[in-house]
C-alpha positions in Angstrom: 122.7 92.4 133.3 119.2 93.5 132.5 117.2 93.6 129.3 114.2 95.3 127.8 112.3 94.9 124.5 109.8 97.1 122.6 108.8 97.7 119.1 111.3 95.3 117.6 114.3 96.8 119.5 116.1 94.9 122.2 118.3 96.6 124.8 120.8 94.9 127.0 122.5 96.7 129.9 125.8 95.3 131.4 128.6 96.6 133.5 132.2 95.7 132.9 135.3 96.5 135.1 135.6 99.8 133.2 132.2 100.9 132.0 128.4 100.8 132.0 127.2 99.6 128.6 123.7 99.8 127.0 123.5 98.0 123.7 120.5 98.2 121.4 119.8 95.8 118.6 117.2 95.9 115.8 117.1 93.7 112.8 120.8 92.8 113.1 121.9 96.5 113.5 123.4 97.7 116.8 124.1 100.9 118.6 125.8 101.2 122.0 125.9 103.9 124.7 128.8 103.6 127.2 129.8 105.5 130.3 132.6 105.0 132.8 131.8 102.6 135.7 131.6 105.4 138.2 128.7 106.9 136.2 129.9 110.5 136.0 131.6 110.9 132.6 130.2 111.8 129.2 128.3 109.1 127.3 130.0 107.6 124.3 127.9 106.4 121.3 129.4 103.6 119.3 128.1 101.4 116.4 128.8 98.3 118.5 129.7 97.5 122.1 133.4 97.5 121.3 133.4 99.7 118.2 135.0 103.1 117.8 133.4 106.1 119.5 131.3 108.1 117.1 130.3 111.0 119.5 130.2 112.0 123.2 127.2 113.5 125.0 126.5 114.9 128.4 122.8 114.1 128.3 121.3 110.6 128.1 118.5 111.9 125.8 121.1 113.1 123.2 122.9 109.8 123.3 119.6 108.0 122.8 118.7 110.2 119.9 122.0 109.3 118.2 121.6 105.6 119.0 118.0 105.7 117.6 119.3 107.4 114.4 121.9 104.6 113.9 119.0 102.0 114.2 116.6 104.0 112.0 113.9 104.3 114.8 112.5 107.1 116.9 114.2 107.6 120.2 110.8 106.9 121.9 111.0 103.4 120.4 114.2 102.6 122.4 113.5 100.5 125.5 115.7 101.3 128.4 116.3 98.8 131.2 115.7 100.2 134.7 119.3 99.7 135.6 120.4 102.1 132.8 117.8 104.8 133.4 120.3 107.0 135.4 123.0 107.1 132.7 124.2 110.6 131.7 125.3 113.6 133.7 
């Protein structure tokens, strides 16, 4: 697990048996970006770590845009832990 924080947004990156998971939190609101554990599938954006999938993206930037929208911040305000920097296709 690794974390990062910036501009009131906290990011936590973890890996489960099935997926890589990057969860953002701001003022009680969350947004999650998930990818299969092998790191080659499309990214899934969810409102929470275990929530229903809202959308899929090939690119990490597009997934971050959607996550930022859910949190009401600019994508540039999302901190990304180093371990998660290579997510996306």
